[in-house]
C-alpha positions in Angstrom: -37.9 36.0 -22.8 -37.4 34.1 -19.6 -41.1 33.5 -19.3 -41.3 32.2 -22.8 -38.4 29.8 -22.2 -40.1 28.6 -19.1 -43.4 28.0 -20.9 -41.7 25.5 -23.1 -40.0 23.8 -20.2 -43.2 23.8 -18.2 -45.1 22.1 -21.1 -42.4 19.4 -21.2 -42.7 19.0 -17.4 -46.5 18.7 -17.6 -46.6 16.3 -20.5 -44.0 14.0 -18.9 -46.8 12.8 -16.5 -49.1 10.2 -18.1 -52.4 9.6 -16.4 -51.9 8.6 -12.8 -48.5 7.2 -13.5 -45.8 6.8 -10.9 -42.2 7.3 -12.1 -38.9 6.5 -10.3 -35.4 7.8 -10.8 -32.4 6.7 -8.7 -28.7 7.4 -8.4 -26.2 4.8 -7.3 -26.0 4.3 -3.5 -23.2 6.1 -1.8 -23.4 9.3 0.3 -27.1 10.3 0.8 -27.5 14.1 0.9 -24.7 15.6 2.9 -25.3 18.5 5.3 -21.6 19.4 4.9 -22.2 20.4 1.2 -23.1 24.1 1.0 -26.4 24.9 -0.7 -26.2 27.5 -3.5 -29.4 29.6 -4.0 -30.5 31.1 -7.3 -33.4 33.5 -7.7 -35.1 34.7 -10.9 -37.8 37.4 -11.1 -40.8 37.6 -13.5 -43.1 40.6 -13.9 -46.9 40.4 -14.1 -49.1 43.4 -14.9 -52.3 41.7 -13.7 -53.4 39.2 -11.0 -56.2 37.9 -13.2 -53.9 35.7 -15.3 -51.1 33.6 -13.7 -47.5 34.4 -14.4 -45.0 31.5 -14.8 -41.3 31.5 -14.1 -38.3 29.2 -13.4 -34.9 29.4 -11.8 -32.0 27.2 -12.8 -29.2 25.7 -10.8 -25.5 26.3 -11.8 -24.2 23.7 -14.3 -23.7 20.3 -12.7 -26.0 21.0 -9.8 -29.4 19.5 -8.8 -32.4 21.2 -7.1 -32.7 20.2 -3.5 -35.3 22.9 -2.6 -37.7 25.2 -4.5 -39.5 28.2 -3.2 -41.3 31.3 -4.5 -42.7 34.6 -3.5 -45.4 36.9 -5.0 -45.7 39.8 -2.5 -49.4 40.7 -2.0 -50.5 38.0 -4.5 -51.1 34.3 -4.2 -48.8 31.4 -5.2 -50.6 28.6 -7.1 -47.8 26.1 -7.8 -44.1 25.3 -7.1 -42.4 22.2 -8.3 -38.9 20.9 -9.4 -38.4 19.9 -13.0 -38.7 16.2 -13.5 -36.8 15.9 -16.7 -33.4 17.3 -15.7 -33.7 18.2 -12.0 -31.6 21.3 -12.5 -34.4 23.9 -12.2 -37.8 24.5 -10.6 -41.0 26.2 -11.9 -43.6 28.3 -10.1 -46.7 30.2 -10.9 -48.6 32.9 -9.1 -51.5 35.4 -9.4 -49.9 38.8 -8.7 -49.7 42.3 -9.9 -45.9 42.7 -9.5 -43.1 40.3 -9.3 -43.0 36.5 -9.0 -39.6 35.5 -7.6 -38.6 31.8 -8.0 -35.8 30.4 -5.8 -33.9 27.1 -6.1 -31.5 25.6 -3.6 -28.8 23.6 -5.4 -26.1 21.0 -4.6 -23.7 19.3 -7.1 -25.1 16.1 -8.6 -21.9 14.3 -7.6 -22.6 15.1 -4.0 -26.1 13.7 -3.9 -26.8 10.0 -4.2 -29.4 7.4 -3.0 -32.1 9.7 -4.4 -35.4 8.3 -5.7 -38.0 10.6 -7.3 -41.7 9.8 -7.3 -44.2 11.7 -9.5 -47.9 11.1 -9.3 -50.6 12.5 -11.6 -53.9 12.2 -9.6 -57.3 11.6 -11.2 -58.9 14.6 -13.0 -61.3 16.8 -11.2 -62.3 20.3 -10.3 -62.6 22.4 -7.1 -60.3 21.9 -4.1 -57.7 19.3 -4.8 -55.2 17.8 -2.4 -52.8 14.9 -2.3 -49.7 13.4 -0.7 -46.9 11.4 -2.4 -44.9 9.2 0.0 -41.3 8.0 -0.3 -40.3 4.3 -0.3 -39.8 2.7 3.1 -36.5 3.9 4.8 -36.3 7.2 2.9 -37.5 10.7 3.7 -38.8 13.6 1.5 -37.1 16.7 0.4 -37.4 19.3 -2.4 -40.8 18.3 -3.7 -43.6 20.3 -5.1 -47.0 20.4 -6.8 -49.1 22.1 -9.5 -52.3 21.6 -11.6 -52.2 20.2 -15.1 -54.7 20.9 -17.9 -56.6 18.2 -19.6 -54.6 18.8 -22.8 -51.3 18.6 -21.0 -50.3 22.2 -20.3 -50.0 23.9 -16.9 -53.2 25.2 -15.5 -54.2 28.8 -15.8 -57.3 28.3 -13.6 -55.6 27.5 -10.3 -56.2 29.6 -7.1 -55.3 29.5 -3.4 -52.5 27.1 -2.9 -52.6 26.4 0.8 -50.0 23.6 1.1 -46.8 22.7 -0.6 -44.6 21.1 1.9 -42.8 18.1 3.3 -45.3 16.1 5.4 -45.2 16.3 9.2 -43.5 12.9 9.6 -41.0 13.7 6.9 -41.9 10.8 4.6 -43.9 12.5 1.9 -44.8 15.7 0.1 -48.2 17.3 0.2 -49.9 19.9 -2.0 -53.3 21.5 -2.1 -54.9 24.2 -4.2 -58.2 25.0 -6.0 -59.0 24.9 -9.7 -62.1 26.3 -11.4 -61.6 24.3 -14.6 -63.0 20.8 -15.2 -60.8 17.7 -15.7 -57.5 19.1 -14.3 -55.0 16.8 -12.7 -53.1 17.4 -9.5 -49.4 16.5 -10.0 -47.0 16.1 -7.1 -43.3 15.4 -7.2 -41.4 14.0 -4.2 -37.6 13.6 -4.0 -36.6 11.0 -1.5 -33.3 9.9 0.2 -32.4 8.2 3.5 -31.5 11.6 5.2 -30.2 9.5 8.1 -29.9 12.2 10.7 -32.9 14.4 9.9 -36.1 15.7 11.4 -39.0 18.0 10.4 -39.1 21.3 12.2 -42.7 22.7 12.4 -43.1 26.3 13.6 -46.5 28.0 13.4 -48.4 31.1 14.2 -52.2 31.7 14.6 -53.8 33.0 11.4 -56.9 35.1 12.3 -59.4 35.7 9.5 -58.2 38.1 6.7 -55.0 39.0 8.6 -51.7 38.4 6.9 -49.2 36.5 9.1 -45.7 35.1 8.7 -43.4 32.4 10.1 -39.7 31.9 10.1 -39.2 28.1 10.5 -35.7 27.4 11.9 -33.7 24.2 12.3 -31.9 23.3 15.6 -28.3 24.5 16.0 -25.9 22.4 14.0 -28.6 21.3 11.5 -29.0 22.5 7.9 -32.3 23.5 6.4 -32.3 21.3 3.3 -35.8 22.2 2.1 -39.1 23.5 3.4 -42.6 24.6 2.6 -45.9 26.0 3.8 -49.1 24.6 5.2 -52.2 26.6 6.2 -53.9 24.4 8.7 -57.2 24.3 10.4 -57.5 23.3 14.1 -58.3 19.7 13.0 -55.2 19.5 10.8 -56.9 19.8 7.5 -56.0 22.5 5.0 -57.6 25.9 5.6 -59.1 28.3 3.1 -56.7 31.1 2.2 -53.7 32.0 0.1 -49.9 32.1 0.4 -47.5 34.7 -1.1 -44.2 33.6 0.4 -42.6 30.1 0.8 -38.8 30.6 0.5 -35.5 29.8 2.1 -34.2 32.5 4.4 -31.3 33.5 6.5 -29.3 30.4 5.7 -31.0 28.0 8.1 -34.7 29.0 8.0 -37.8 28.8 5.8 -40.0 31.8 5.6 -43.7 31.7 4.9 -46.4 34.4 4.6 -50.1 34.0 4.0 -53.7 34.8 4.9 -56.7 32.8 6.1 -60.2 33.3 4.8 -61.8 31.0 7.3 -63.8 32.0 10.3 -62.1 32.4 13.7 -63.8 29.2 14.9 -61.6 27.2 12.4 -58.6 28.0 14.5 -56.3 28.4 11.5 -52.6 28.6 11.8 -49.8 29.1 9.3 -47.1 26.4 9.5 -43.5 26.5 8.1 -42.3 22.9 8.0 -38.5 22.4 7.3 -36.6 19.2 6.5 -33.5 19.6 8.7 -30.4 17.5 8.2 -27.3 16.9 10.3 
């Protein structure tokens, strides 16, 4: 039943994007996103009997709370999309190809505690194959709690997506990046970026080498005194472009870390590394 309820919510999420539109939503200016506010985490699990068809799922924040981070895991499988809901901002959706469980996690803070937030959502031009994009925040603001997915030509969420290799805050902290591959024609890449001043923040980037066909993992920490507001994953080649591989974990961990796990399919010459970027706030 959870999956069916998510499917309806996901359809609404997908159809809210029109063409290559850009939408904004803002709260009254007051207190930014406070590090002093405890982040509440909620996880929901969804079973899949086959990795040939994606499983979809969502996790919802407690009443009165907003999503500030979204993550997912599909142990041994591959994540293909993670994104916050753009209609109510109280939940996030994810999809994966896995024989086993998809676990969706949201980090939540009360709506009343979060202000000066602007949300940007971009539907990129239709295409097929490897798709990537970045959605940047307005000047003077920084990105947190974003996400991405592929959208079918008819408006539903893609069932033909593979190998998500990035879903993360950008290295400079001002945008959100997403990359994955679709085998269907005329699918749109959709990226959501939540933005706020985050006046005392920085992006922590921890990485580990990713030899070919070897699963590796990274715990991305924040400096002492900082809070991990949100995080993500980036499989990077030596030149900084996205590598060819798959990710099965991108989740908050141990209170002040972000955990990623993945595998590279590139040759050793590509020098791939798995990166765990974290938006850290003081």
